[in-house]
C-alpha positions, 0 to 999 in steps of 0.5 A, a space after each residue: 196450920 198452913 193456909 197456903 199449900 203447894 203439892 207436887 201432883 193434882 191427886 195430892 192437891 185433891 187429897 189436901 182439899 179432902 182434909 178440909 183446906 180451901 181449894 183456892 189455897 191449894 196449888 199443884 206446882 210439881 216437884 221442886 227437885 225436878 227443876 234440878 234436872 232441867 237447870 243443872 248442867 250434868 256431866 258427860 259419860 266420860 267425865 262422870 266415869 272419871 269422877 266415879 273411877 268406874 266404867 258404867 258400861 252398857 248394862 248398869 243399875 243404880 241401887 239405893 236401899 234403905 231399911 224398912 222397920 215396918 216390914 216383916 224381914 230384918 235388915 239382914 234379910 232385906 240386904 241378903 235378898 237384894 244382893 242375892 238377887 243382883 248376884 243372879 243377874 248376868 252381865 250387870 254392873 252396879 253403882 250402890 249409894 248407901 242408906 242412912 246411918 241408923 242401926 239398921 242402915 249400918 247393917 245394910 251398908 256393911 253387907 253392901 261393902 262386903 259384896 262390893 269388896 268381893 265383886 269389885 270388877 263390876 260394882 262400886 259403892 258411895 256414901 253419897 254421889 251428891 246431886 250433880 253426880 247422881 243426876 248425871 248417872 241417871 243419864 247412863 244407867 239402865 234402871 234404878 233399883 231400891 226403895 228411895 223416893 227419888 226412884 218415884 219422883 225424879 227418875 221417871 224424868 230420865 225415861 228409865 225404869 225404876 224397880 221399887 222394892 217393898 212398902 217404903 213408897 207405898 201410896 205414892 203416885 207413880 209413873 208407869 215406868 215404875 215397877 213394884 215388887 216384893 222383898 224376896 230374892 225371887 221377886 227382886 230378881 224377876 223385877 230387875 230382869 223385867 226393868 232391864 228387858 228391852 221392851 220395858 226399856 222402850 216403854 219407859 222412854 214413852 212414860 210421863 212423870 206425874 211429878 213434873 211441872 213447869 217453873 215450879 219455884 217461880 209459881 210458888 214465889 208468885 203465889 206467896 208474893 201476891 196472894 191476899 193474906 188479909 182475913 185468912 188467919 181464921 181457918 174454915 173447914 172446906 166440906 166436899 159436897 
């Protein structure tokens, strides 16, 4: 139904054109969320730790895991595999942010709460960190683990690794700093060990983020303000030749 389209990568721009949209009305502008990283004043480590009531230390991961109903395993299995894998990682501190509040999400949330309760010396959990604390935490953690879209879109701009678990983000364009793994305990454990490996940590610092653009919001506004809208009510299919 839309005549003007704004995509976050050039590959996505090509996909929209492939759907039959006119190329001169499809604009690759980057992901809007990345602008927050560039413009929002972030907390220092000390201020963040005071706010969280938690010492991040030198080997900490941030974990966000949402239930995936189309995968073979149940929410109970998904959460058990994840937490068992984390339990096998030595000297690792963990910040959990909770999944959504549907039935399967509550199952994972309860599993995390039980785990944190018995591992309070190294773990903490929050319903939500909020934008500023979340982005601030990405400055100081070693990696992000889970299946949130943020691990694909925003996290690479901090030049730290993402371990993306399962199929929830399958098909998205990904930075080379993103590692994909299956949902078994063994696969997740191997993935965490890989993203915490010193060599991969160094490699992630050199990776670029395919979603990063310049002046994304300003570009969108400029097009909306200045694009000639006369005569575009009737759409015509663009046939790629």
